[in-house]
N, C-alpha and C positions, 0 to 999 in steps of 0.2 A: 502495499499501499504504499500511496505516495504522499507525502510529508510537507511540510515548510523545508527551507532554506537550512541545514542544521543553524541552531544559535554558537556562539562562541564558546570553546572551552575556557576554563579560568587559567588551564596550567598550558604551557608553551613548550614546546618542542622545539625551537627553533638549532639549528646547526649548521652546518657546512656539509658541503659536497661539492666534487669533482664531474663536471656537464665537460660533452664534448663540443669546440665550437667549430664551424668551418673558418678554416686559416684564409687569409687576404690568399685575391687570384684571379687571373686575366679569364681563364679558362673557363666555360661554361660547366658547372658540374653535373654529373647522371649517375646513378646506379640502376644498376641492372639485376633482376629477380632471376632472369630466363636462365643460366646457368648457375648459378649460386644463390641457395635458397635464401641464404642470408646476406643475402646484397654484392655485389662487386662494385664497390664505389673510387671515383677514379680522380675525386680532390682530397685532401688532406686537411684532418681534426687534430686541434691541441683537445687539448685538458685545462678547463679553467676553475678554480676553487671558485665557488658562491656562497651567501649565505641564503639558506634553505630555513626560509622564515614556513610559521605554521599556520596552513591555510583554515583553521579550526578559530582562531585567535581571529582570523580577517572577517568569517562569515565571507567569504566574496560574492556579488554581486555578476550573473552571467552578460548583460548587456554592458556594465562598466568592464568588467575584469578579464571577461573572456571566459572563465570558468564559474561553476559553481558546485557547491557540494550538496547532497540529497540526499536524504533518508529513501529507503526503500528496500523492504524484506522481497525476495526475487521467489518465487513458487518451483522456478526449477531449482531442482536436489541436485543434479547433476547434469554441469555444463558441457560437459566431456560427451553429453549426449547427443549429436548433431540435430533430431529432428526436436527433441524437446528446445532446443537451441533457437531454430530455425523458426520453431510454431510460438511456445511461451515464449522465449527471452525475445524473440523482435516484439512480439507485440507487448510486452513490457517498455521495453526501449521505447517504441512510439508511446507511449503514454505515459512515461516520464518526461518527455520532451513538449508531448502538448500540453500538459499542466504546467510547465515549467516558462512557457515562453506565452502560451496564447495562440499556440500557432491553426491555422484552419485543419489543416491537415499535415501528418508526419509520412512520410515513406521512409520505411529501414532496407537498404540496399546491400547491405553484405557484414558481416561480421567477424573478427578475429580471436582465437584462442592463443593466450603465451605460455609458454613456461620453461624458466630458468632452469633447463638440463641438457646436458650434452646432448643427447638424443632430439630435442623438439625443434622441428622446421624455425617455429615463429618464438626466436626470445622477445626476451625487452627490448627495444628501439632505445640506444646506448649516444644518440647525434644530434644535438636542438635543433629542430624542425617543425614545421606544420603542413597538415595533409594535404594543402591545397595553394593555388592561387587564384586571383580572380578569373584568368581564361583558363583554368585547368577544371575551375569550381562550373561555370556557366556549358562548358565541353561535358563534364560528365552528366549535367542534370539532360541535357540536350540528347546525347547517348541515351540515358536510359528512361527517360519519363517523354522526348519532344522536345520542339520550339515554344510550344505555348508554355509547358513548365516555365522554361529557363528563361521566360519574358517575365514570370511572375516576381515578384520579393520573396527571396528564400534568405534562409541558411544551414550548413553544414554543421551539425551541433553534433561529437561523440558522445557517447557513455558506456563511463570507461567502469569496470569492477573489477574488485577481485574474486577468486571464487575460492572455493573450499578449505582454505585459514585468510587471518588479515594479510594484507600487505605489506609485513613488516620489510619484508627483503627485499632489493630494489625497487624501492617507491618511484611513484610518477611525481615529476616535478614540472611546474607550468611558469611560464613566464607572466605578472601581468602586462597585462594589454596595455595602459597607461603608460607605461617602459617602456615600450617599442619603438625605435625611429624604421621609418621609408628604406636608410640605408642600411641596416641590420640584412634585410631581407635577400636570399639569392637565390632566384629561381634556377628549379635544377631539372633535369630531366630523369623521369623512371622510367624505368622499361619492367612491365610482368610479360609473360609468356599469352601474345597475343591483347598486348594494350599497351598503348605508350603513355605516361601521365606525366604530371609537372605541378611539384612541390618545392617547399619555402624551405633551406640550407639557412641559420642561421649562424653571423656574425657577430665576433664579444661584442658586448658595451654594456662600460659600465654601470649604467645610470638601471640596466635590467634587474626589477625587483625578481627575486624567486619565491615559488610555495609549493607546500609538501600537504599531501595528510599523513603526519605521524600514522601506524600501525591499521591502515583504514581497513575498518570492519566491512562483514558479510552482506551487513543493513544497510550499508551505504555506495552510491553511486555521483562521480564524477559527469559536471556537463561538459565538454571541451567544446569551444565556438572553432572553426576551422577556415569558415568564412561566412559572409553576411552583406549580401545587397542592398540592407537598409541602411538609410544612412544617421548618421546621432547615435549609432550602437558600438561595441570592441567587435573589432570585424575578427581578431584570432589570439590564441593563445599561445604560441609556439612552446614545446613541449619536449620531456625526453623521460628516461629511468635514470635512476643514481647510485652507486652505492652509500646509505646510509650509515655515520660511524656508529648511529643509536640502536642499527641492527641487533638484538638479542643473539648470541653466537648458536644457538641452538634450535634459531626461526629457521621453517620450512621457506625450498626456494621458493618464489613468486610464481602462482598461475593467478590469470586475468582473463575479463575478457573486454573485447570493445566494439558494441555497435555502430557502425554508421549509419546516422539518419540526414536527412534532408526535410527538413521544416518551411513550410507552404504559409506566405501570409497574403490578406484580401491587400492587391491591388489599391496603392494609396488613389487617393480624388486627385486629378489634375487640379492647380490653382488657377488656372483659368480657361473655360470654361468651350470657349472656340479651339478652331480643326488644329491651326497653327501652335498651340499652347498643348493639344495631344502631340504633336508629330516630335515636339520637341521633349518633351515629358520621355516620352517614346525612345528617342535617340539617344538620351542622356544615361539612359537608365542601366544602357549597357558598357560606359564609358567609364574605367576603372580610376579611383582619385584616391591613393592611401595616405592617411593620415590620423596613426594609430592612438597617436601621441594625446588629439584633443580629443581623440577614439568616435570619429566624425567617420571613419571605413574608408577601406577600400573605395568604393563605388559610389558615383553619386547622379 
């Protein structure tokens, strides 16, 4: 059952962690998952130690910070049961996003299970990234659902949660969207079997403010903004896993699931009713303009 955003916890678990940022370079980075399951990277990445703030103490807002923590007890008892995840799990993810955003409808198109184990093809992601660029977000909606949906206001929101046990080992960390600058983001080609995509990798910036959820529980879920065509809102929250020094030595290896969703919203009424104003609105809705520092967005 979905509840309100969790209130701040009185106890702070602020710590430090090392995260992999993209090194400066002129060549366009790329990642290939066609030949290597864990990804073949053409660029280089360097570790930077950052302060990891306790997200529970912030009680982050999805449209300001780019992420939010909600309480939700899943009816799925075994997330490694593909049928249960594809039915109940995806339906729950859609309901969580709809309740949190007020979306008209939510489309869940993918999910990924991760386990930190030598034999797992999907490990926790260890490079700072965002799942989409403005171009690839529009293209993904168009490929999945057609041009009409791609022209509507939408937001890509991931629903991330631990499974089987709390996520004390290699927790997920996120950058506050209000501390990200356009120059930090580097479009990166990504190749999957049969599909080409584009993501953002991220350059180091001392202004980045990082958050994580200490020992995230099974009845908690993180909502992560990856794109949003609506102005005046946080557009993305770059993220990565990190090795926390607060992880107990006997903590089991992290297992998690993330659901990828697209939330659709009603088309805003044009400021002027004449046909020219409508045409200008239609043209401008597809032009990416990025200003995350003021949270006005990738789009206008």
